C-alpha positions as CSV (number, residue, x, y, z in Angstrom):
1,X,-10.3,-27.1,6.1
2,X,-12.0,-25.9,3.0
3,X,-10.1,-22.4,3.4
4,X,-6.7,-24.1,4.3
5,X,-7.3,-26.3,1.1
6,X,-8.5,-23.8,-1.3
7,X,-5.6,-21.7,0.1
8,X,-2.9,-24.4,-0.5
9,X,-4.3,-24.8,-3.8
10,X,-3.4,-21.4,-5.0
11,X,-0.5,-21.3,-3.1
12,X,0.9,-24.3,-5.6
13,X,-0.7,-22.4,-8.4
14,X,1.2,-19.6,-7.4
15,X,4.4,-20.8,-7.2
16,X,4.2,-23.1,-10.3
17,X,3.5,-19.5,-11.9
18,X,5.8,-18.0,-11.0
19,X,8.6,-20.6,-12.0
20,X,7.6,-19.7,-15.4
21,X,6.9,-16.3,-15.2
22,X,10.6,-15.0,-15.5
23,X,10.9,-15.1,-18.9
24,X,7.8,-12.4,-19.3
25,X,9.6,-10.3,-16.7
26,X,12.9,-10.7,-19.2
27,X,11.0,-9.5,-22.3
28,X,9.3,-6.8,-20.4
29,X,12.5,-5.1,-19.1
30,X,13.6,-5.4,-22.6
31,X,10.8,-3.4,-24.0
32,X,11.2,-1.0,-21.0
33,X,8.1,-1.2,-19.0
34,X,6.9,-4.1,-16.6
35,X,3.2,-3.7,-15.9
36,X,0.5,-6.1,-13.9
37,X,-0.4,-7.0,-17.6
38,X,3.1,-8.7,-18.3
39,X,1.5,-11.1,-15.6
40,X,-1.7,-11.9,-16.9
41,X,-0.1,-14.5,-19.3
42,X,1.6,-16.2,-17.1
43,X,-1.0,-19.0,-16.9
44,X,-0.5,-20.1,-20.4
45,X,3.2,-20.7,-19.6
46,X,1.9,-23.6,-17.3
47,X,0.8,-25.6,-20.4
48,X,4.8,-26.7,-21.1
49,X,5.1,-30.7,-21.5
50,X,6.8,-32.3,-18.6
51,X,7.5,-36.1,-18.4
52,X,5.3,-38.1,-15.5
53,X,8.7,-38.1,-12.7
54,X,9.4,-34.6,-13.8
55,X,6.0,-33.1,-12.7
56,X,6.4,-35.5,-9.3
57,X,9.3,-34.2,-8.4
58,X,8.3,-30.6,-9.0
59,X,5.2,-30.8,-7.2
60,X,6.8,-32.3,-3.9
61,X,9.6,-29.5,-4.4
62,X,6.2,-27.0,-4.3
63,X,4.8,-29.0,-1.7
64,X,7.7,-28.2,0.1
65,X,8.1,-24.9,-0.2
66,X,4.7,-24.5,0.6
67,X,5.0,-26.2,3.9
68,X,8.0,-23.9,4.5
69,X,6.3,-21.2,3.9
70,X,3.4,-22.0,5.9
71,X,5.5,-22.5,8.8
72,X,7.2,-19.3,8.3
73,X,3.8,-17.6,8.9
74,X,3.4,-19.1,12.4
75,X,5.5,-15.7,13.3
76,X,2.8,-13.1,13.5
77,X,4.1,-9.9,11.6
78,X,2.6,-6.4,12.4
79,X,2.7,-4.1,9.8
80,X,5.9,-2.0,11.0
81,X,8.0,-4.5,11.1
82,X,10.6,-3.8,8.3
83,X,12.7,-6.0,6.6
84,X,16.1,-6.9,8.5
85,X,18.0,-5.7,5.4
86,X,17.1,-2.2,5.3
87,X,17.2,-0.3,2.3
88,X,19.9,2.5,2.1
89,X,19.7,5.0,-0.3
90,X,22.8,6.6,0.1
91,X,25.4,6.6,-3.0
92,X,28.8,5.0,-2.4
93,X,30.8,7.5,-0.5
94,X,28.4,10.0,0.6
95,X,28.4,11.1,3.8
96,X,25.5,13.6,5.0
97,X,26.4,17.0,7.3
98,X,25.7,16.0,10.6
99,X,26.8,19.6,11.9
100,X,23.6,21.3,13.4
101,X,23.4,24.9,13.2
102,X,21.2,27.4,15.3
103,X,18.4,27.8,12.7
104,X,17.1,31.4,11.7
105,X,13.4,31.0,10.1
106,X,13.3,35.3,10.2
107,X,9.8,35.1,11.9
108,X,8.4,38.6,12.5
109,X,6.6,39.1,15.7
110,X,5.3,42.7,14.8
111,X,2.6,42.0,12.0
112,X,-0.7,43.1,12.7
113,X,-3.0,40.9,13.7
114,X,-5.9,40.0,10.9
115,X,-9.4,41.3,12.5
116,X,-11.1,38.7,9.8
117,X,-11.1,34.7,11.3
118,X,-10.7,33.6,7.8
119,X,-7.8,35.4,7.2
120,X,-6.3,34.0,10.4
121,X,-7.3,30.8,9.7
122,X,-5.3,31.0,6.1
123,X,-2.6,32.8,7.6
124,X,1.1,30.8,7.4
125,X,2.7,28.9,10.2
126,X,5.3,31.6,10.6
127,X,2.8,34.3,11.0
128,X,0.4,32.5,13.3
129,X,4.2,31.6,15.6
130,X,4.9,35.5,15.8
131,X,1.3,36.3,16.8
132,X,1.3,33.4,19.5
133,X,5.2,34.3,20.8
134,X,4.0,38.2,21.2
135,X,0.7,37.4,22.7
136,X,-1.6,38.9,20.1
137,X,-2.9,35.6,19.7
138,X,-3.5,32.6,21.9
139,X,-3.5,29.0,21.0
140,X,-7.0,27.9,22.7
141,X,-8.4,30.9,20.2
142,X,-6.7,29.4,17.5
143,X,-7.4,26.0,18.2
144,X,-10.8,26.7,18.9
145,X,-11.3,28.6,15.5
146,X,-9.4,25.6,13.7
147,X,-11.9,23.1,15.5
148,X,-15.1,25.6,14.3
149,X,-13.7,25.2,10.9
150,X,-13.2,21.4,10.8
151,X,-16.6,20.9,12.3
152,X,-18.2,22.8,9.5
153,X,-16.3,21.9,6.4
154,X,-15.0,18.6,7.0
155,X,-18.4,16.6,6.3
156,X,-18.3,18.6,3.0
157,X,-14.9,17.7,1.8
158,X,-15.2,14.1,3.3
159,X,-11.8,15.0,4.7
160,X,-11.8,13.9,8.8
161,X,-11.6,10.6,10.3
162,X,-11.1,11.2,14.0
163,X,-11.6,15.0,15.5
164,X,-9.1,15.5,19.1
165,X,-11.2,18.6,20.5
166,X,-10.8,17.9,24.0
167,X,-7.5,16.9,23.9
168,X,-6.6,19.6,21.6
169,X,-8.0,22.6,23.9
170,X,-6.2,21.1,26.5
171,X,-3.0,21.4,25.2
172,X,-3.8,24.5,23.6
173,X,-4.3,25.7,27.5
174,X,-1.5,24.3,28.5
175,X,0.6,26.3,25.9
176,X,-0.9,29.3,26.9
177,X,-0.1,28.8,30.3
178,X,3.5,27.5,29.4
179,X,4.1,31.0,27.5
180,X,2.5,33.1,30.0
181,X,5.2,31.7,32.9
182,X,8.1,32.3,30.3
183,X,8.5,28.9,28.8
184,X,8.6,29.0,24.8
185,X,9.2,25.9,23.2
186,X,9.9,27.1,19.3
187,X,8.0,28.5,16.3
188,X,5.0,25.5,16.5
189,X,4.3,26.2,20.3
190,X,1.0,26.3,20.2
191,X,0.1,25.8,16.7
192,X,-2.7,23.4,15.9
193,X,-2.0,20.7,12.8
194,X,-3.6,17.5,11.7
195,X,-2.0,14.0,10.4
196,X,-2.7,11.4,7.7
197,X,-4.6,8.6,9.0
198,X,-1.5,6.2,9.0
199,X,0.0,7.6,11.7
200,X,-0.9,5.8,15.3
201,X,-1.8,8.1,18.1
202,X,-2.3,5.8,21.1
203,X,-5.7,6.1,22.1
204,X,-7.4,7.0,18.5
205,X,-8.5,5.0,16.1
206,X,-5.9,4.5,13.2
207,X,-8.1,3.4,10.0
208,X,-5.8,3.5,7.4
209,X,-8.6,4.6,5.1
210,X,-9.6,1.1,4.5
211,X,-12.4,-0.8,5.8
212,X,-11.0,-3.9,7.4
213,X,-8.8,-1.6,9.4
214,X,-11.6,1.0,10.3
215,X,-11.6,0.2,13.8
216,X,-8.2,-0.3,14.6
217,X,-6.1,1.0,17.6
218,X,-2.4,0.6,17.7
219,X,-0.8,0.6,20.9
220,X,1.8,3.3,20.3
221,X,1.6,6.7,19.1
222,X,3.9,7.6,16.1
223,X,7.3,9.1,16.7
224,X,7.0,12.1,14.8
225,X,3.7,13.1,16.4
226,X,5.8,12.7,19.6
227,X,8.3,15.0,18.4
228,X,5.6,17.7,17.3
229,X,4.2,17.3,20.6
230,X,7.1,17.7,22.8
231,X,7.2,21.0,20.1
232,X,4.6,22.4,21.3
233,X,2.0,21.8,18.2
234,X,-1.4,20.8,18.9
235,X,-3.0,18.0,17.3
236,X,-6.4,18.7,16.4
237,X,-7.9,16.1,14.3
238,X,-6.4,12.5,11.8
239,X,-7.6,13.2,8.1
240,X,-8.7,10.8,5.4
241,X,-6.5,8.8,2.7
242,X,-6.6,6.6,0.1
243,X,-7.3,2.9,1.2
244,X,-3.8,1.8,2.0
245,X,-2.5,5.0,0.9
246,X,-3.7,5.0,-2.9
247,X,-6.0,7.9,-4.2
248,X,-8.8,10.1,-2.6
249,X,-10.7,6.6,-2.0
250,X,-11.5,6.0,1.7
251,X,-14.2,3.5,3.2
252,X,-16.2,6.7,3.7
253,X,-16.2,8.1,0.5
254,X,-14.3,10.3,-1.4
255,X,-12.6,12.8,-0.1
256,X,-12.8,16.5,-2.0
257,X,-11.3,18.8,-4.1
258,X,-12.0,22.3,-1.9
259,X,-11.6,24.3,-5.7
260,X,-13.8,21.9,-7.6
261,X,-16.6,19.6,-4.9
262,X,-17.1,17.9,-8.0
263,X,-13.8,16.3,-8.2
264,X,-11.1,14.3,-5.8
265,X,-8.5,15.7,-3.9
266,X,-6.1,13.2,-5.4
267,X,-4.1,11.0,-3.6
268,X,-2.7,9.5,-1.0
269,X,-2.4,12.4,1.3
270,X,-5.6,13.7,0.3
271,X,-7.5,14.8,3.8
272,X,-4.2,16.3,4.6
273,X,-4.2,18.6,1.5
274,X,-7.8,19.3,1.4
275,X,-7.9,20.3,4.9
276,X,-5.0,22.8,4.6
277,X,-6.3,24.0,1.6
278,X,-9.5,24.6,3.1
279,X,-8.2,26.6,5.9
280,X,-9.3,23.5,8.3
281,X,-5.2,23.4,9.7
282,X,-2.4,25.9,8.7
283,X,-0.2,22.3,8.4
284,X,-0.5,18.9,8.1
285,X,1.5,15.8,7.9
286,X,1.4,13.6,4.8
287,X,3.4,10.6,3.3
288,X,4.5,9.7,-0.3
289,X,5.7,6.5,-2.0
290,X,5.1,7.6,-5.4
291,X,3.3,11.0,-5.8
292,X,1.4,11.2,-2.6
293,X,2.4,14.4,-1.2
294,X,3.1,15.9,-4.9
295,X,-0.2,15.0,-6.3
296,X,-2.7,16.1,-3.8
297,X,-0.6,19.3,-3.3
298,X,-1.5,20.1,-6.9
299,X,-4.3,19.5,-7.0
300,X,-5.5,21.4,-3.7
301,X,-3.1,24.7,-4.6
302,X,-0.7,24.0,-1.7
303,X,2.9,23.4,-1.0
304,X,4.3,19.8,-0.4
305,X,8.1,19.0,1.1
306,X,8.6,15.3,0.4
307,X,12.0,15.0,2.2
308,X,14.8,12.4,1.6
309,X,14.1,8.9,2.1
310,X,15.6,8.4,5.8
311,X,15.4,12.0,7.1
312,X,12.2,11.2,9.1
313,X,11.1,8.1,11.3
314,X,8.4,6.3,9.8
315,X,7.7,4.4,13.5
316,X,4.0,4.5,13.9
317,X,3.5,4.7,10.6
318,X,1.7,1.9,8.1
319,X,3.9,0.5,5.7
320,X,3.3,0.3,2.1
321,X,7.0,0.1,0.6
322,X,9.7,0.0,3.3
323,X,12.1,1.2,1.1
324,X,10.1,3.9,-0.6
325,X,7.9,5.3,2.5
326,X,8.4,9.2,3.1
327,X,6.6,11.2,5.5
328,X,6.9,15.3,5.1
329,X,4.8,18.4,5.9
330,X,2.0,19.7,3.8
331,X,1.1,23.6,4.7
332,X,0.5,27.1,2.7
333,X,4.7,28.1,2.1
334,X,7.8,26.3,1.7
335,X,9.2,28.3,4.7
336,X,6.5,26.7,6.7
337,X,7.4,23.2,5.5
338,X,11.1,24.0,6.6
339,X,9.8,24.9,10.3
340,X,8.1,21.7,10.7
341,X,11.0,19.5,8.9
342,X,13.4,20.8,11.8
343,X,11.5,19.2,14.2
344,X,10.2,16.2,12.4
345,X,13.5,15.1,11.1
346,X,16.4,13.0,13.1
347,X,17.8,9.5,13.3
348,X,15.4,7.5,15.2
349,X,16.5,4.0,16.8
350,X,13.2,2.2,16.4
351,X,13.6,3.2,12.6
352,X,16.8,1.8,10.9
353,X,15.8,3.3,8.0
354,X,16.5,7.1,9.6
355,X,20.0,8.6,8.7
356,X,21.9,10.7,11.2
357,X,21.8,14.0,9.0
358,X,21.8,17.7,10.0
359,X,19.0,20.6,8.8
360,X,20.4,23.7,8.9
361,X,18.6,26.7,7.5
362,X,19.3,30.8,7.9
363,X,17.0,32.8,6.6
364,X,19.2,35.3,5.7
365,X,21.3,33.6,3.4
366,X,20.7,35.1,-0.4
367,X,18.6,32.7,-2.9
368,X,21.0,34.1,-5.5
369,X,23.9,31.9,-4.3
370,X,22.3,28.8,-5.5
371,X,23.2,26.9,-8.6
372,X,19.8,26.6,-9.9
373,X,19.5,23.9,-12.7
374,X,16.3,23.2,-15.0
375,X,15.9,20.7,-17.5
376,X,15.4,22.4,-20.5
377,X,13.6,20.0,-22.5
378,X,10.4,19.7,-20.0
379,X,10.0,23.3,-20.8
380,X,9.8,23.1,-24.4
381,X,7.2,22.0,-26.9
382,X,3.3,22.6,-27.4
383,X,2.2,20.5,-24.5
384,X,4.3,22.8,-21.7
385,X,2.3,24.5,-19.7
386,X,2.5,28.4,-19.5
387,X,2.4,28.3,-15.9
388,X,5.6,26.3,-15.9
389,X,6.7,28.6,-18.5
390,X,6.0,31.3,-16.2
391,X,8.3,30.3,-13.2
392,X,11.2,30.2,-15.5
393,X,10.6,33.4,-16.3
394,X,10.2,34.6,-12.7
395,X,13.0,33.2,-11.3
396,X,15.1,35.1,-14.1
397,X,13.7,38.3,-13.6
398,X,14.8,37.9,-10.0
399,X,18.2,37.8,-10.6
400,X,18.5,33.4,-10.6
401,X,21.1,32.7,-12.9
402,X,19.6,29.0,-14.5
403,X,21.4,26.5,-16.0
404,X,19.8,24.1,-18.5
405,X,20.6,20.5,-18.3
406,X,18.5,17.5,-19.1
407,X,17.2,14.2,-16.9
408,X,18.9,11.4,-18.6
409,X,20.0,7.7,-17.3
410,X,20.9,4.2,-18.2
411,X,18.0,2.6,-16.2
412,X,14.1,3.1,-16.8
413,X,12.3,3.4,-13.7
414,X,9.2,2.5,-14.9
415,X,10.0,-1.3,-14.2
416,X,11.5,-0.6,-10.8
417,X,8.3,0.7,-9.7
418,X,7.4,-3.5,-9.3
419,X,9.4,-2.9,-6.1
420,X,6.9,-1.2,-4.6
421,X,4.2,-3.7,-5.9
422,X,6.1,-6.5,-4.1
423,X,6.6,-5.0,-0.9
424,X,2.9,-3.7,-0.5
425,X,2.0,-7.4,-1.2
426,X,4.3,-8.2,1.6
427,X,3.0,-5.5,4.0
428,X,-0.4,-6.5,3.2
429,X,0.3,-10.5,2.9
430,X,-2.4,-11.3,5.2
431,X,-5.3,-8.9,4.0
432,X,-5.1,-11.2,0.8
433,X,-4.6,-14.5,2.2
434,X,-7.8,-14.0,4.3
435,X,-9.9,-12.5,1.7
436,X,-10.1,-9.3,3.7
437,X,-8.9,-7.1,0.4
438,X,-12.7,-7.5,-0.5
439,X,-13.7,-5.1,1.7
440,X,-11.9,-2.2,-0.1
441,X,-14.2,0.1,-2.0
442,X,-11.7,0.2,-4.8
443,X,-11.8,-2.8,-6.7
444,X,-10.4,-1.6,-10.2
445,X,-7.9,-3.8,-12.2
446,X,-5.2,-1.4,-10.9
447,X,-6.6,-1.0,-7.4
448,X,-4.6,-2.3,-4.6
449,X,-6.7,-6.0,-4.3
450,X,-5.6,-7.3,-7.6
451,X,-2.3,-5.4,-7.5
452,X,-1.5,-7.2,-4.6
453,X,-2.2,-10.7,-6.0
454,X,-0.8,-9.8,-9.2
455,X,2.3,-8.9,-7.3
456,X,2.8,-12.4,-5.6
457,X,3.7,-13.9,-9.4
458,X,6.8,-11.5,-9.4
459,X,10.1,-13.8,-8.8
460,X,12.2,-13.2,-6.0
461,X,15.0,-13.3,-8.5
462,X,13.6,-10.2,-10.8
463,X,13.0,-8.6,-7.6
464,X,16.5,-8.6,-6.5
465,X,17.9,-7.6,-10.0
466,X,15.4,-4.9,-10.0
467,X,16.9,-3.6,-6.4
468,X,20.5,-3.8,-8.6
469,X,19.3,-1.8,-11.2
470,X,17.7,1.0,-8.6
471,X,21.0,1.0,-6.9
472,X,22.6,2.2,-10.7
473,X,19.8,4.6,-10.8
474,X,20.5,6.5,-7.7
475,X,24.4,7.0,-8.4
476,X,23.3,8.1,-11.5
477,X,20.5,10.6,-10.1
478,X,23.3,11.9,-7.7
479,X,26.0,12.5,-10.2
480,X,23.5,14.8,-12.2
481,X,22.5,16.2,-9.0
482,X,25.7,16.9,-7.2
483,X,26.3,19.8,-9.3
484,X,23.2,22.2,-8.6
485,X,21.9,23.0,-5.2
486,X,18.2,22.5,-7.0
487,X,17.0,21.5,-10.0
488,X,13.3,23.1,-11.5
489,X,10.9,20.9,-13.0
490,X,7.3,20.5,-14.2
491,X,6.1,18.3,-11.2
492,X,4.9,15.4,-14.0
493,X,7.5,15.8,-16.6
494,X,9.3,12.5,-17.9
495,X,10.1,10.2,-15.2
496,X,11.1,12.7,-12.9
497,X,8.9,11.8,-10.3
498,X,9.4,7.6,-10.2
499,X,13.1,8.6,-10.3
500,X,13.6,10.9,-7.5
501,X,11.0,8.5,-5.2
502,X,13.3,5.3,-6.2
503,X,16.5,7.3,-5.2
504,X,15.4,9.2,-2.3
505,X,16.3,12.8,-3.6
506,X,13.8,15.6,-1.7
507,X,11.3,17.5,-3.4
508,X,9.2,20.9,-2.7
509,X,5.7,21.2,-4.9
510,X,4.9,24.6,-5.2
511,X,1.4,26.1,-6.8
512,X,2.2,28.0,-9.7
513,X,-1.1,29.2,-11.1
514,X,-4.2,27.5,-12.7
515,X,-5.4,25.7,-15.4
516,X,-7.6,26.4,-17.9
517,X,-10.6,24.5,-16.2
518,X,-9.7,26.3,-13.0
519,X,-7.7,23.5,-11.2
520,X,-4.8,24.5,-9.3
521,X,-1.2,23.5,-10.9
522,X,2.1,22.9,-9.7
523,X,6.2,23.1,-10.2
524,X,8.7,21.1,-8.4
525,X,12.2,21.9,-7.0
526,X,14.6,18.8,-6.8
527,X,17.1,19.0,-4.3
528,X,20.5,16.7,-3.1
529,X,20.2,14.3,-0.8
530,X,19.4,15.8,3.0
531,X,19.7,19.2,1.3
532,X,16.5,20.4,2.1
533,X,17.2,23.7,3.3
534,X,17.9,24.9,-0.4
535,X,14.9,23.8,-1.7
536,X,13.1,25.8,1.4
537,X,15.4,28.7,0.5
538,X,14.3,28.8,-3.0
539,X,11.1,27.9,-2.5
540,X,10.3,30.9,-0.2
541,X,12.3,33.5,-2.1
542,X,9.7,32.8,-5.2
543,X,6.5,32.7,-2.7
544,X,7.9,36.1,-1.4
545,X,7.8,37.5,-4.9
546,X,4.8,35.8,-5.9
547,X,1.2,35.3,-5.2
548,X,0.1,31.6,-6.2
549,X,0.1,30.2,-2.9
550,X,-2.1,33.2,-1.8
551,X,-5.1,31.7,-3.6
552,X,-8.1,30.2,-1.5
553,X,-11.2,28.5,-2.5
554,X,-13.7,30.8,-2.7
555,X,-15.8,28.5,-0.7
556,X,-14.4,28.2,2.2
557,X,-12.9,31.8,2.3
558,X,-15.4,32.8,4.9
């Protein structure tokens, strides 16, 4: 009873504050930024003067609203149930190409197999696929190699939650037997991989990196895991993520960057990126809502692909923001990411946000046929990285014509990102109301517990108006992008990361060197909606003519 009264009191306060906080958001929009700090002064507005009858009327209204809310909560919702009005990122009149053509990734089968185990472990998927298909390497041997590396190094990196050794070896032996009998499932046949531990796998823990859920088992398997299994891939483990998909801090510690063990791996796909960087798997699955593939791919010096929103099914994945979550591969090359995407993409009836669209890739296509732009001002000035400038110079030296343009929109992305807070607070409503958020390791001002609580003061009217602004942003970004096949940009310049996550545009994050402290850096290629093939084509061209992606963290190259 005491808890119920406390919750009732807190909810009455929240509803009262929400009634008046709209003024703060309007002012915030005028200044171009709305942050949790704008919410802090909401309680000051409660001191306005009302007559006794006005107060009685307001209290009765709030009590009725509270009762309605409490009645609605009698229906138990799991995290995967999305709102009935699913966000659609497609601009007006946009129709993705649904004509699927034969795929050609240019996989070679006559490459010599390295004798050094670390050289095999660090080989890209498209090399491993050739060795397996040609019989130079068995899936069982390759799987055992990665399992041994995981058992040797994962504790150092604090990157592993669940090792699936027995299941992986059983699947690997099956793949070898099928190949011997003449059945070949494709380029992922017998290839080991890992997943971020917010993807459900029946019979395993799915912890979401958070203490309240560390023993959670979900009685389903994520759709993309099923697809990868059918393609012959071998799941070896579930890797860490920052709790509830923020940062690299999880209930077991801080996932480490293989290049610098005194530094976190960044997040939230922390374990997936660290595992690829350290040669524990050739590819892993990550997710991104607002940088969670790009950021750890940069920190760990690997290649990450954030697909178009709606390209890959989120069925069986933890929801943070139903309208922003994307699932994509992290690997050692752009071509590998294209291979993985060709398997995991597609319309899924279990996820109403998915959109039917073809993924076509032809390794024989000339990258010079692409129209490539670059955000000119982002490559100018004293603060611009020499590594970013070198990418532009490299492209020009390879015969790619670059077209300068600017990233200009009438809408600022900053305030719209607040939609993520609202959806996250809704996704983890029970966590907040029951006080389970106290169990999360991160408790700072900008950590999930406080952001989820702050989001409860955001009026629904403001959320809807932000969504309307987002629609305009989608239209403007589509108009800017449609004249180009690919746009090159520094990974963190301007608001491009926020904008493209809000508009659903795909991005490919590539290593491009190291900063003065020895940490990896990256460059990003942006594409039109559902045109990841062009990102992969140009990214592969860059990587075949440079060696940035071939670098290995010394402590793990053995």
